[in-house]
N, CA and C atoms as a LAMMPS dump frame, in Angstrom:
ITEM: TIMESTEP
0
ITEM: NUMBER OF ATOMS
237
ITEM: BOX BOUNDS ff ff ff
-5.0000000000000000e+02 5.0000000000000000e+02
-5.0000000000000000e+02 5.0000000000000000e+02
-5.0000000000000000e+02 5.0000000000000000e+02
ITEM: ATOMS id mol type element x y z
1 1 1 N -134.948 437.977 -301.137
2 1 2 C -134.938 438.594 -299.879
3 1 3 C -135.072 440.218 -300.214
4 2 1 N -136.088 440.745 -300
5 2 2 C -136.07 442.319 -300.148
6 2 3 C -136.176 442.924 -298.75
7 3 1 N -135.374 443.675 -298.314
8 3 2 C -135.223 444.309 -297.103
9 3 3 C -135.371 445.773 -297.254
10 4 1 N -136.523 446.111 -296.193
11 4 2 C -136.918 447.459 -296.065
12 4 3 C -135.616 448.154 -295.32
13 5 1 N -134.803 448.872 -295.925
14 5 2 C -133.971 449.71 -295.21
15 5 3 C -132.969 448.655 -294.581
16 6 1 N -132.677 447.487 -295.213
17 6 2 C -131.793 446.808 -294.802
18 6 3 C -131.82 445.744 -293.311
19 7 1 N -133.149 445.926 -293.011
20 7 2 C -133.342 445.574 -291.501
21 7 3 C -134.651 444.381 -291.445
22 8 1 N -135.644 444.669 -292.406
23 8 2 C -136.682 443.678 -292.179
24 8 3 C -137.375 443.259 -293.497
25 9 1 N -137.275 441.873 -293.775
26 9 2 C -137.775 441.337 -294.971
27 9 3 C -139.27 441.781 -295.256
28 10 1 N -139.387 442.352 -296.401
29 10 2 C -140.627 442.724 -296.931
30 10 3 C -141.725 441.668 -297.146
31 11 1 N -141.391 440.304 -297.163
32 11 2 C -142.254 439.305 -297.232
33 11 3 C -142.601 438.654 -295.766
34 12 1 N -141.678 438.342 -295.164
35 12 2 C -141.837 437.618 -293.896
36 12 3 C -141.934 438.655 -292.738
37 13 1 N -141.491 439.897 -292.748
38 13 2 C -141.52 441.021 -291.839
39 13 3 C -140.704 440.759 -290.564
40 14 1 N -139.63 440.062 -290.713
41 14 2 C -138.716 439.948 -289.572
42 14 3 C -137.45 440.336 -289.943
43 15 1 N -136.366 440.421 -289.217
44 15 2 C -135.255 440.819 -289.528
45 15 3 C -134.234 439.784 -290.337
46 16 1 N -134.619 438.466 -290.41
47 16 2 C -133.909 437.667 -291.397
48 16 3 C -134.962 436.776 -291.942
49 17 1 N -134.59 436.225 -293.254
50 17 2 C -135.568 435.552 -293.881
51 17 3 C -135.844 434.091 -293.313
52 18 1 N -137.024 433.909 -292.795
53 18 2 C -137.415 432.667 -292.355
54 18 3 C -137.35 431.588 -293.427
55 19 1 N -136.892 430.308 -293.169
56 19 2 C -136.822 429.338 -294.154
57 19 3 C -138.214 429.175 -295.023
58 20 1 N -139.444 429.413 -294.421
59 20 2 C -140.687 429.374 -295.052
60 20 3 C -140.983 430.551 -295.865
61 21 1 N -140.168 431.825 -295.714
62 21 2 C -140.294 432.893 -296.605
63 21 3 C -140.014 432.687 -298.022
64 22 1 N -140.872 432.811 -298.981
65 22 2 C -140.689 432.535 -300.494
66 22 3 C -139.427 433.175 -301.069
67 23 1 N -138.904 434.276 -300.269
68 23 2 C -137.713 434.772 -300.723
69 23 3 C -136.497 434.36 -300.04
70 24 1 N -136.613 433.313 -298.965
71 24 2 C -135.415 432.829 -298.411
72 24 3 C -134.657 432.139 -299.32
73 25 1 N -133.32 432.159 -299.208
74 25 2 C -132.314 431.42 -300.118
75 25 3 C -132.495 429.847 -299.991
76 26 1 N -132.382 429.118 -301.069
77 26 2 C -132.37 427.889 -300.931
78 26 3 C -131.093 427.183 -300.26
79 27 1 N -131.476 426.143 -299.492
80 27 2 C -130.385 425.356 -298.89
81 27 3 C -129.339 425.067 -299.618
82 28 1 N -128.3 424.841 -299.174
83 28 2 C -127.037 424.369 -300.043
84 28 3 C -127.191 423.121 -300.7
85 29 1 N -126.671 422.835 -301.843
86 29 2 C -126.53 421.585 -302.656
87 29 3 C -125.441 420.594 -301.724
88 30 1 N -125.826 419.459 -301.415
89 30 2 C -124.888 418.532 -300.736
90 30 3 C -124.499 417.403 -301.559
91 31 1 N -125.199 417.115 -302.719
92 31 2 C -124.991 415.969 -303.428
93 31 3 C -125.816 416.154 -304.674
94 32 1 N -125.63 415.01 -305.723
95 32 2 C -126.385 414.936 -306.707
96 32 3 C -126.775 413.502 -306.753
97 33 1 N -127.963 413.317 -307.448
98 33 2 C -128.493 412.048 -307.386
99 33 3 C -127.546 411.315 -308.499
100 34 1 N -127.156 409.813 -308.223
101 34 2 C -126.366 409.162 -308.971
102 34 3 C -127.212 408.533 -310.216
103 35 1 N -128.432 408.505 -309.946
104 35 2 C -129.411 407.85 -310.992
105 35 3 C -129.836 409.036 -312.224
106 36 1 N -130.368 410.199 -311.445
107 36 2 C -131.123 411.231 -312.194
108 36 3 C -130.337 412.474 -312.492
109 37 1 N -129.538 412.74 -311.531
110 37 2 C -128.76 413.729 -311.624
111 37 3 C -129.155 415.103 -310.96
112 38 1 N -130.184 414.971 -310.265
113 38 2 C -130.979 416.05 -309.556
114 38 3 C -130.182 416.337 -308.259
115 39 1 N -130.284 417.917 -307.897
116 39 2 C -129.501 418.296 -306.854
117 39 3 C -130.276 417.709 -305.517
118 40 1 N -129.441 417.375 -304.511
119 40 2 C -129.941 416.871 -303.334
120 40 3 C -129.452 418.049 -302.402
121 41 1 N -130.38 418.797 -301.721
122 41 2 C -130.162 420.036 -300.833
123 41 3 C -130.25 419.528 -299.362
124 42 1 N -129.392 420.244 -298.581
125 42 2 C -129.659 420.078 -297.067
126 42 3 C -130.865 420.124 -296.723
127 43 1 N -131.357 419.083 -295.894
128 43 2 C -132.699 419.011 -295.471
129 43 3 C -133.661 418.076 -296.341
130 44 1 N -133.036 417.761 -297.516
131 44 2 C -133.84 416.708 -298.198
132 44 3 C -133.547 415.28 -297.934
133 45 1 N -134.404 414.514 -298.046
134 45 2 C -134.189 412.896 -297.712
135 45 3 C -133.827 412.339 -298.963
136 46 1 N -132.645 411.549 -298.587
137 46 2 C -132.022 410.929 -299.561
138 46 3 C -131.511 409.477 -299.114
139 47 1 N -131.005 408.887 -299.959
140 47 2 C -130.431 407.38 -299.768
141 47 3 C -129.17 407.428 -300.151
142 48 1 N -128.119 407.083 -299.189
143 48 2 C -126.634 406.891 -299.531
144 48 3 C -126.336 405.384 -299.53
145 49 1 N -125.632 404.776 -300.508
146 49 2 C -125.108 403.396 -300.82
147 49 3 C -123.919 403.546 -301.356
148 50 1 N -122.879 403.043 -300.658
149 50 2 C -121.305 403.082 -301.02
150 50 3 C -121.126 404.49 -301.006
151 51 1 N -120.53 404.774 -301.997
152 51 2 C -120.101 406.283 -302.27
153 51 3 C -121.022 406.962 -302.921
154 52 1 N -122.375 406.432 -303.554
155 52 2 C -123.275 407.05 -304.133
156 52 3 C -124.437 407.577 -303.485
157 53 1 N -125.197 408.574 -303.949
158 53 2 C -126.281 409.094 -303.171
159 53 3 C -127.522 409.053 -304.195
160 54 1 N -128.765 408.816 -303.732
161 54 2 C -130.05 408.875 -304.581
162 54 3 C -130.893 409.592 -303.842
163 55 1 N -131.572 410.338 -304.732
164 55 2 C -132.76 411.284 -304.196
165 55 3 C -133.818 410.367 -303.656
166 56 1 N -134.696 410.798 -303.093
167 56 2 C -136.001 410.004 -302.389
168 56 3 C -136.6 409.362 -303.477
169 57 1 N -137.074 410.038 -304.518
170 57 2 C -138.029 409.406 -305.58
171 57 3 C -137.315 408.201 -306.35
172 58 1 N -136.046 408.534 -306.589
173 58 2 C -135.018 407.386 -307.28
174 58 3 C -134.891 406.206 -306.496
175 59 1 N -134.693 406.565 -305.178
176 59 2 C -134.193 405.375 -304.251
177 59 3 C -135.522 404.546 -303.962
178 60 1 N -136.705 405.237 -303.97
179 60 2 C -137.799 404.415 -303.635
180 60 3 C -138.417 403.5 -304.833
181 61 1 N -137.96 403.962 -306.007
182 61 2 C -138.327 403.056 -307.118
183 61 3 C -137.241 402.112 -307.336
184 62 1 N -136.044 402.118 -306.795
185 62 2 C -135.151 401.128 -307.269
186 62 3 C -135.465 399.785 -306.322
187 63 1 N -135.183 398.511 -306.865
188 63 2 C -135.253 397.24 -306.171
189 63 3 C -133.864 396.984 -305.61
190 64 1 N -133.927 395.954 -304.764
191 64 2 C -132.701 395.282 -304.268
192 64 3 C -131.915 394.87 -305.536
193 65 1 N -132.556 394.271 -306.296
194 65 2 C -131.726 393.671 -307.539
195 65 3 C -131.259 394.867 -308.461
196 66 1 N -131.79 395.968 -308.453
197 66 2 C -131.285 397.088 -309.2
198 66 3 C -129.939 397.491 -308.611
199 67 1 N -129.837 397.683 -307.086
200 67 2 C -128.682 398.051 -306.598
201 67 3 C -127.602 397.091 -306.627
202 68 1 N -127.924 395.611 -306.688
203 68 2 C -126.997 394.713 -306.914
204 68 3 C -126.361 394.792 -308.248
205 69 1 N -127.263 394.976 -309.193
206 69 2 C -126.752 395.062 -310.788
207 69 3 C -125.894 396.399 -310.802
208 70 1 N -126.195 397.309 -310.226
209 70 2 C -125.275 398.629 -310.383
210 70 3 C -123.795 398.59 -309.818
211 71 1 N -123.763 397.56 -308.839
212 71 2 C -122.449 397.454 -308.267
213 71 3 C -121.942 396.083 -308.438
214 72 1 N -122.221 395.474 -309.556
215 72 2 C -121.799 394.085 -310.186
216 72 3 C -121.797 392.993 -308.952
217 73 1 N -122.856 393.063 -308.247
218 73 2 C -122.972 391.88 -306.942
219 73 3 C -123.801 390.95 -307.531
220 74 1 N -123.899 389.674 -306.967
221 74 2 C -124.953 388.72 -307.624
222 74 3 C -126.314 388.877 -307.167
223 75 1 N -126.628 389.554 -306.15
224 75 2 C -127.886 389.792 -305.916
225 75 3 C -128.714 388.595 -305.279
226 76 1 N -129.804 388.125 -305.792
227 76 2 C -130.646 387.107 -305.153
228 76 3 C -129.911 385.826 -305.371
229 77 1 N -129.895 385.087 -304.172
230 77 2 C -129.157 383.717 -304.169
231 77 3 C -129.973 382.678 -303.713
232 78 1 N -129.676 381.436 -304.381
233 78 2 C -130.47 380.349 -303.765
234 78 3 C -129.472 379.147 -303.183
235 79 1 N -129.882 378.531 -302.315
236 79 2 C -128.972 377.539 -301.77
237 79 3 C -129.344 376.086 -301.946
């Protein structure tokens, strides 16, 4: 955020940095992915299961059986 005289951003030319401005501060970190450890920031799409949080790419590649295995659950059943 470069401000001209403390009032206008030199990139987005407004009095505060619009979130789309390249100099805008990143949103705060709200969690870390339980699988890959990547930061999950406010506004990111993520999956919460029990007390764990997964980033969108990790959650999309996990199967139901993967989740069952992580939590020592039986998973698929047959009657």
